[in-house]
C-alpha positions as CSV (number, residue, x, y, z in Angstrom):
1,X,54.8,-5.1,15.5
2,X,51.3,-6.1,14.3
3,X,51.0,-8.0,17.4
4,X,51.1,-5.0,19.4
5,X,48.0,-3.5,17.9
6,X,45.2,-5.8,18.9
7,X,45.9,-5.7,22.7
8,X,46.3,-2.0,22.4
9,X,42.9,-1.5,20.8
10,X,41.2,-3.8,23.1
11,X,42.4,-2.2,26.1
12,X,41.3,1.2,25.0
13,X,38.1,0.0,23.5
14,X,37.1,-1.3,27.1
15,X,38.4,1.8,28.8
16,X,36.5,4.4,26.6
17,X,33.4,2.4,25.3
18,X,31.0,3.9,27.8
19,X,32.2,7.4,28.6
20,X,32.9,10.4,26.7
21,X,36.4,11.8,26.2
22,X,37.3,15.3,27.2
23,X,38.7,17.3,24.4
24,X,41.5,20.1,24.5
25,X,40.6,23.6,23.6
26,X,41.7,23.1,20.0
27,X,39.4,25.0,17.8
28,X,37.8,24.2,14.5
29,X,38.6,20.6,14.3
30,X,37.5,19.0,11.0
31,X,35.1,16.3,10.4
32,X,36.6,12.9,11.0
33,X,36.3,9.8,8.9
34,X,37.0,6.2,9.5
35,X,40.0,6.4,7.2
36,X,41.3,9.0,9.6
37,X,41.0,6.7,12.6
38,X,42.8,4.1,10.7
39,X,45.6,6.3,9.8
40,X,45.9,7.3,13.5
41,X,46.0,3.4,14.3
42,X,49.0,2.8,11.9
43,X,50.9,5.8,13.3
44,X,50.3,4.5,16.9
45,X,51.5,1.0,15.9
46,X,54.4,2.7,14.2
47,X,53.4,1.4,10.7
48,X,53.5,4.7,9.4
49,X,54.5,8.3,10.4
50,X,51.7,11.0,10.1
51,X,52.9,14.5,8.9
52,X,53.4,17.2,11.2
53,X,50.2,18.8,10.0
54,X,48.0,15.6,10.7
55,X,49.8,15.1,14.1
56,X,48.7,18.7,15.1
57,X,44.9,18.0,13.6
58,X,44.4,14.6,15.3
59,X,45.8,15.8,18.7
60,X,42.4,15.6,20.5
61,X,43.9,15.7,24.0
62,X,46.5,18.2,23.8
63,X,49.5,16.1,25.2
64,X,51.4,16.0,21.9
65,X,51.1,12.1,21.5
66,X,49.1,10.3,19.0
67,X,47.9,7.0,20.5
68,X,45.2,4.4,19.9
69,X,43.1,6.6,22.2
70,X,43.2,9.1,19.6
71,X,41.9,6.5,16.9
72,X,39.1,5.4,19.2
73,X,37.9,8.9,19.5
74,X,38.0,9.4,15.7
75,X,36.1,6.2,15.2
76,X,33.2,7.2,17.5
77,X,33.0,10.7,16.0
78,X,32.9,9.0,12.5
79,X,30.1,6.7,13.7
80,X,28.2,9.6,15.3
81,X,28.4,8.4,18.7
82,X,30.1,11.5,19.9
83,X,30.6,15.1,18.5
84,X,33.9,16.7,17.7
85,X,33.9,18.1,21.2
86,X,33.4,14.6,22.8
87,X,29.9,15.0,23.8
88,X,27.7,12.3,23.6
89,X,25.1,12.5,20.9
90,X,21.6,11.4,22.1
91,X,18.9,11.0,19.4
92,X,15.2,10.7,20.1
93,X,13.9,7.5,19.3
94,X,11.6,7.4,16.4
95,X,8.9,5.4,18.6
96,X,8.7,8.3,21.1
97,X,6.6,10.4,18.7
98,X,2.9,10.9,19.4
99,X,0.7,9.8,16.4
100,X,-1.7,12.6,15.0
101,X,-4.2,12.5,12.4
102,X,-5.6,15.5,10.4
103,X,-9.3,14.9,11.3
104,X,-11.0,12.5,13.9
105,X,-14.1,12.3,11.7
106,X,-15.4,12.5,8.0
107,X,-18.3,11.7,5.8
108,X,-17.9,10.1,2.4
109,X,-20.2,8.6,-0.3
110,X,-20.2,4.9,-1.2
111,X,-17.7,3.6,-3.3
112,X,-15.4,6.8,-2.7
113,X,-11.8,7.5,-1.5
114,X,-10.7,10.0,1.3
115,X,-7.1,10.5,2.5
116,X,-6.4,10.8,6.3
117,X,-3.1,12.6,6.9
118,X,-0.9,11.5,9.7
119,X,2.8,12.4,10.8
120,X,4.1,8.8,10.9
121,X,4.3,6.0,8.2
122,X,5.0,3.0,10.8
123,X,1.2,2.8,11.3
124,X,-0.8,-0.2,11.4
125,X,-4.6,0.6,10.3
126,X,-7.7,-1.6,11.4
127,X,-11.5,-1.0,10.5
128,X,-14.3,-1.8,13.1
129,X,-16.3,-2.8,10.1
130,X,-14.4,-3.3,6.7
131,X,-17.4,-3.8,4.7
132,X,-18.1,-0.2,5.2
133,X,-14.6,1.4,4.8
134,X,-11.0,0.4,5.2
135,X,-7.5,1.7,4.6
136,X,-5.9,0.4,1.4
137,X,-2.9,2.6,1.1
138,X,-0.1,4.5,2.7
139,X,1.8,7.1,0.9
140,X,4.2,10.1,1.3
141,X,2.8,13.4,1.5
142,X,5.3,15.8,0.0
143,X,5.3,19.4,1.0
144,X,3.5,18.7,4.3
145,X,5.7,19.3,7.2
146,X,3.0,18.6,10.1
147,X,1.3,15.7,8.5
148,X,3.8,14.0,6.1
149,X,2.1,10.7,5.4
150,X,-1.5,9.8,3.9
151,X,-3.6,7.0,4.8
152,X,-6.1,6.2,1.9
153,X,-9.6,5.1,3.0
154,X,-12.0,3.5,0.5
155,X,-15.7,3.0,1.2
156,X,-17.8,0.2,0.0
157,X,-21.4,0.0,-1.2
158,X,-22.8,-0.1,2.3
159,X,-24.2,2.9,4.4
160,X,-23.0,3.1,8.0
161,X,-20.3,4.0,10.3
162,X,-16.9,2.4,11.1
163,X,-14.1,3.4,13.2
164,X,-10.6,3.5,11.4
165,X,-7.8,3.0,14.2
166,X,-4.0,3.6,13.6
167,X,-1.5,2.1,15.9
168,X,2.2,2.8,16.1
169,X,4.8,0.1,17.5
170,X,5.2,2.4,20.5
171,X,1.5,1.9,21.4
172,X,0.3,5.3,20.5
173,X,-3.3,5.2,18.8
174,X,-5.6,7.4,16.9
175,X,-9.2,7.0,16.2
176,X,-11.1,8.3,13.2
177,X,-14.9,7.9,12.6
178,X,-15.8,7.3,9.0
179,X,-19.5,7.7,8.0
180,X,-20.4,6.6,4.7
181,X,-23.8,7.7,2.9
182,X,-25.2,7.0,-0.4
183,X,-24.9,10.1,-2.2
184,X,-25.9,8.8,-5.6
185,X,-29.1,6.6,-4.6
186,X,-29.9,3.7,-7.2
187,X,-33.3,2.6,-7.9
188,X,-31.9,-1.0,-7.3
189,X,-31.7,-2.2,-3.8
190,X,-30.3,-5.8,-3.3
191,X,-32.2,-5.7,-0.1
192,X,-35.6,-5.6,-1.8
193,X,-34.6,-9.0,-3.4
194,X,-33.8,-11.4,-0.5
195,X,-33.3,-14.5,-2.7
196,X,-31.1,-12.7,-5.2
197,X,-27.6,-14.1,-5.5
198,X,-25.1,-11.4,-4.8
199,X,-21.5,-11.0,-6.0
200,X,-18.8,-11.0,-3.5
201,X,-18.7,-8.0,-1.2
202,X,-15.6,-6.0,-1.6
203,X,-13.6,-6.1,1.6
204,X,-9.9,-5.9,1.8
205,X,-7.4,-6.8,4.7
206,X,-6.5,-3.7,6.5
207,X,-3.3,-1.9,5.3
208,X,-0.3,-2.3,7.4
209,X,2.8,-0.1,7.6
210,X,4.2,1.9,4.5
211,X,5.9,-0.3,2.0
212,X,5.7,2.1,-1.2
213,X,4.0,-0.8,-3.2
214,X,0.4,-1.9,-3.8
215,X,-0.3,-5.4,-2.2
216,X,-2.1,-8.0,-4.1
217,X,-4.9,-7.9,-1.5
218,X,-5.5,-4.3,-2.3
219,X,-5.3,-4.9,-6.0
220,X,-7.9,-7.7,-5.5
221,X,-10.1,-5.3,-3.5
222,X,-10.4,-2.8,-6.4
223,X,-11.2,-5.5,-8.9
224,X,-14.0,-7.0,-6.6
225,X,-15.3,-3.4,-5.9
226,X,-15.6,-2.5,-9.8
227,X,-17.3,-5.8,-10.4
228,X,-19.7,-5.3,-7.6
229,X,-20.6,-1.6,-8.7
230,X,-20.9,-2.7,-12.5
231,X,-23.5,-5.6,-11.2
232,X,-25.3,-2.9,-9.3
233,X,-25.5,-0.4,-12.2
234,X,-26.6,-3.0,-14.7
235,X,-29.5,-4.0,-12.3
236,X,-30.4,-0.3,-11.7
237,X,-30.8,-0.1,-15.3
238,X,-32.9,-3.2,-15.7
239,X,-35.1,-1.9,-12.7
240,X,-35.8,1.2,-14.7
241,X,-36.7,-0.8,-17.8
242,X,-39.2,-2.9,-16.1
243,X,-37.0,-6.0,-15.8
244,X,-35.9,-8.2,-12.9
245,X,-32.4,-8.0,-11.5
246,X,-29.9,-10.7,-12.4
247,X,-28.5,-13.2,-10.1
248,X,-24.7,-13.5,-9.7
249,X,-23.3,-16.5,-11.2
250,X,-19.9,-17.7,-9.9
251,X,-19.0,-19.7,-13.0
252,X,-19.9,-16.9,-15.2
253,X,-17.9,-14.5,-13.1
254,X,-14.9,-16.6,-13.1
255,X,-14.9,-17.0,-17.0
256,X,-15.5,-13.2,-17.4
257,X,-12.5,-12.5,-15.0
258,X,-10.2,-14.9,-16.6
259,X,-11.0,-13.4,-20.2
260,X,-10.4,-9.8,-18.7
261,X,-7.0,-10.8,-17.2
262,X,-6.1,-12.5,-20.6
263,X,-7.0,-9.4,-22.5
264,X,-5.0,-7.0,-20.5
265,X,-2.0,-9.6,-20.2
266,X,-1.7,-10.0,-23.9
267,X,-2.9,-6.6,-25.0
268,X,-5.8,-7.9,-27.2
269,X,-9.3,-6.8,-28.0
270,X,-11.4,-9.9,-29.0
271,X,-14.1,-12.4,-27.8
272,X,-11.5,-15.1,-28.7
273,X,-8.9,-15.5,-25.9
274,X,-5.1,-16.0,-26.5
275,X,-5.8,-19.7,-26.3
276,X,-8.5,-19.5,-28.9
277,X,-11.2,-20.0,-26.5
278,X,-14.6,-18.8,-27.2
279,X,-17.0,-17.1,-24.7
280,X,-19.1,-20.3,-24.3
281,X,-16.0,-22.7,-24.1
282,X,-14.6,-20.3,-21.4
283,X,-18.2,-20.6,-19.3
284,X,-18.0,-24.3,-19.5
285,X,-14.4,-24.5,-18.4
286,X,-15.2,-22.5,-15.4
287,X,-18.1,-25.0,-14.5
288,X,-21.1,-23.3,-16.1
289,X,-23.8,-26.1,-15.8
290,X,-26.7,-24.6,-17.9
291,X,-27.4,-24.2,-21.8
292,X,-24.3,-22.9,-23.1
293,X,-26.0,-21.6,-26.3
294,X,-27.6,-18.8,-24.2
295,X,-24.4,-17.3,-22.9
296,X,-23.7,-13.8,-24.2
297,X,-20.5,-11.8,-23.8
298,X,-20.0,-8.0,-23.9
299,X,-16.6,-6.2,-23.4
300,X,-15.6,-2.7,-22.7
301,X,-12.2,-1.0,-22.5
302,X,-12.8,2.2,-20.9
303,X,-13.1,1.3,-17.1
304,X,-16.0,0.3,-15.0
305,X,-17.2,3.9,-14.7
306,X,-17.6,4.1,-18.4
307,X,-18.8,0.5,-19.2
308,X,-22.5,0.7,-18.6
309,X,-22.8,3.8,-20.7
310,X,-20.9,2.5,-23.6
311,X,-23.0,-0.6,-23.4
312,X,-26.3,1.3,-23.4
313,X,-25.0,3.3,-26.3
314,X,-24.6,0.0,-28.4
315,X,-27.8,-1.7,-29.5
316,X,-26.0,-5.1,-29.9
317,X,-24.4,-4.7,-26.3
318,X,-27.5,-3.1,-24.9
319,X,-29.5,-6.3,-25.9
320,X,-27.2,-8.5,-24.0
321,X,-27.3,-6.3,-20.9
322,X,-31.2,-5.6,-21.0
323,X,-32.2,-9.2,-22.1
324,X,-35.5,-10.5,-20.4
325,X,-34.6,-14.3,-21.0
326,X,-31.3,-14.1,-19.2
327,X,-31.4,-14.2,-15.3
328,X,-27.7,-14.8,-14.6
329,X,-24.7,-12.5,-14.7
330,X,-21.0,-12.5,-14.1
331,X,-18.6,-9.6,-14.3
332,X,-14.8,-9.7,-14.6
333,X,-12.7,-6.5,-14.4
334,X,-8.7,-6.0,-14.9
335,X,-7.6,-2.5,-15.1
336,X,-9.7,-0.7,-17.7
337,X,-11.0,-4.0,-19.2
338,X,-14.6,-5.0,-18.2
339,X,-16.1,-8.3,-19.4
340,X,-19.9,-9.0,-18.9
341,X,-21.3,-12.5,-19.2
342,X,-25.0,-13.3,-19.1
343,X,-27.0,-16.7,-19.2
344,X,-30.0,-18.3,-18.2
345,X,-30.8,-21.1,-15.5
346,X,-32.1,-23.4,-18.3
347,X,-30.7,-26.8,-18.9
């Protein structure tokens, strides 16, 4: 008996796979499931006998016969290919929609964040000048029917204009002009010191379609951005105090970042690392070539925005930050932990 099932199924599958099936005038047909279709198949193969009620319920063609044809119909309904009346269900492809954005131009300050609201999540974003601003995050905008997705744009330290371009897989694009202006100008301008060693400029790879998680590249961007802004603020304070700005030192910066990561990972607040390293041994380990006895270290735990004021309010930390005899600096940030290391280019 089972051998009769396979040819019956194949025959009717080929016969009805590309066409909808006319339905009788039976009214109020209930939703159909895959289990219903299997029951019809068993009945058609004479494995079971459906109740009289089910035979009436599954008589889609009004001929009083429950066959494999009825089972194929039920399977298509259960799969959402046709509706209960046999009409083909045609859904609009997601890629057919036109990409829209809530604003085509906006102005923000340096080191600021702004949200571009869009109507799709599958958008790849690029910036014509990532050193000015770039997209670092996509997220769901709840309660917004027209623009249900947000693209987070972060500006850098530079003034200027960049074009943020969004592109969907179907080729639809949208362009937004971002103008960055320094709304809180500092007395310190790196351009006034052409020979000054600068820290890495915060630039992140552009953010690709929505994933719901923050990428390592974006996390690194925020660390570098905070380290850069602390360096700027310290040199601004030094300029106001009549001191020269400090050069960025790669080895001191590596030692500072390593200690910040260590403190956060192990939930400790100390100048002694979890491996018993000291502020000088960490500098040497990172490759600092100058006199290690002149290396100093300051730590803040309230974030980059509060670090400068916290250090200025502490005489011992202020003396490290404002030392006239130390021309090298390195900053390390992880979360709310900020580590400052200074030294002198003296052997």
